[in-house]
N, C-alpha and C positions, 0 to 999 in steps of 0.2 A: 579443577585447578586448586591447589592448596592456597591458603591465605598467605599473603605476602606482607612483610613488615615494612618494606620500602617501595616507592614507585619504581625505582630502578630494578628491583627484583621482580616486580610485576611485569615491567616491560620486557625483561629477559624471558620470562615465561610466555608472554604473548608472542614474542619474536620466534619462539620455538614451535609455535602452532603451524600446522600445514596450511597452505594456501596464502592468499594475500591478507595480511592483518594490518589494520590501521587503528591507532589509538591516539587520542588527544585528551589530556586532562588539564582543565583550566579552573582557576578560582578567581572570581571577579575580573575575568578577561585576561588574566595573566597565565601564560603557559607554564604548567608545572612539570609536565612530562609529555613526550611525543614519540611515536614510532610510525613512520610512513604517514604522518598526519595529512599530507596533501594528496594521498592516493585517492583516485576517483573510484568509488565503490557503489554498487547498487544498494539502494536503501530499502527495497522491499516495501512492505506496507507501512513503514514508519512515516511515509509522506502523508498518510491519512491524518496524522496529528496536525499537520499544517492546514489541511482542509478543514478540520474541526476548528482550528484557531480562526481561519478566515470566516467560517460560518458564524462563530460567536461574535466576531467583530462586526459583521453585517447585521446580526440580530441586535447587538448593543446600539448600532447606529440607526436602528428602526427600519432597515431595508427589508428585513424578513422577520418572521416570528417562529418560535418553536412549534406552534400549533398550525402553521401554514401547511396546507395540503398540496401534495404533488401527486399527479396521476402516473402510475407505472406505464411508461412508454416502452413498447417492445423493442424499439430501436436502441434503447439504453440498456437492455438486458445483457449482462456479461457472463462470462464463464464463472463457475464457482471459484473461490470460496463464497459462502453465504447461502442464502435460501430464497431470497425474493425473486431470483431469476426463474423460479418455478411457480411463482404466483400468477394469477390470471392478469392478462393485459388490462389496463385501466383501473387496477386496484388503487384505492386512495391511501396515501401514506403521509403522515406528518413529517416535517423536517426533523422533529425530535426522534421519531421512530427510525428514520433513515440514519441520523447521526449515531444513534445507539447501536444499530446493526453494523454500521461501518466500523465502529471501534470495538464493540464487544465480540463480534464473530468475523470481523474483517470482510463483511459482505461487499463484494465488488460491484454489484448492481446498485446497491445503496450509495456507494462511493461515487459511481458515475452519475447518479441522479443528483447528488449534492454538487458535484463539479459542474454539471449542466446548469443548475440553478445559479451558482455563484459566478461562473465563468472561469476559464483556465487562467486568463490574465490576472484576475483578482487573487487566485490562489498563489500564482507565481509571485505576485507583489507581496503577499503575506510572507512568503519564504524569504524574500529580500529583506523585509522589515524585521524578520527574526534573525538576520545575520547569516543567511544561507545563500550567498550570491551565485553559487554554481549549480543550484538545484532548480530545475524548471519543470513545468508540467505541459509538455507539448501535446500529449495524447491522453485520452481516457484509458481506463483499464481495458475496456472492450477493444479500443483501437490498437492497443499494444498487442493483445491476443490476435487480432486480425492481421497484424503485421508479421507475426512469427509462426502462426499455425495455419494449416490449410483450411480450417473452418473455425469460426467464432460462434458457432451455434451452441447456445447454452445447454442444449440437451445432449451434447457430445461430451465424451471424457477427454479433457485436454491432454492428460498424460499419455493416453493411448494414441491420440492424434499426433502428438509431438514425436513419439517413438516411431509411429508409422511413417511420418513425414521424413524422419531421419533414416529410415530403413532398418530400425532395430526391432527386435522381438523382445518383449519384457520377459524376465524370468517368471515362472508361475507363482513364486512366492514373493515377488518384488513388492515393496511397500508403495513406492511411487507416489502418486497423487491421490489424495483422498477427496471424495466428493462430500464427505460427511462434515459434521460440525467441528471435528478436530482439525480441519484444514485451516491454515492461517496464512493464505497467500494474499 
């Protein structure tokens, strides 16, 4: 997208994009420009920033510490992205390590472990405190995968499972879902 000189020109370009586009530009709480600003959209892994904020607040309040150790519970292992779903059950991980993996490689198991430690209600309250009243956290990432895929087994390829569940055959050269470090789900 070329550089725009005005917000109106930028909104026009955004409006020409395929799919549902939503833009809101604010400065000091004042709306400067908007396009479908009230449209409900999936936020993907951006919600992990609210989890990190909730974690930092609880650490600042003395409820947790960065060096606190959490044991890898197999019930919390999620589908990739990430890597710790492949680590041995019972592996000790600090909250610092989990937070780093949650943000740096979007590790879903690390995210679920942090959610489990903080509590879903706490993370949802942080979203409210951040001015995000319509975003809530009813499920962990593993629970989301369990609700949409025929298997949430972290050893399975979720892209292949989803295609199989929908009755599709992937093209031989389909990029699809990556289990590697380049995955950012």
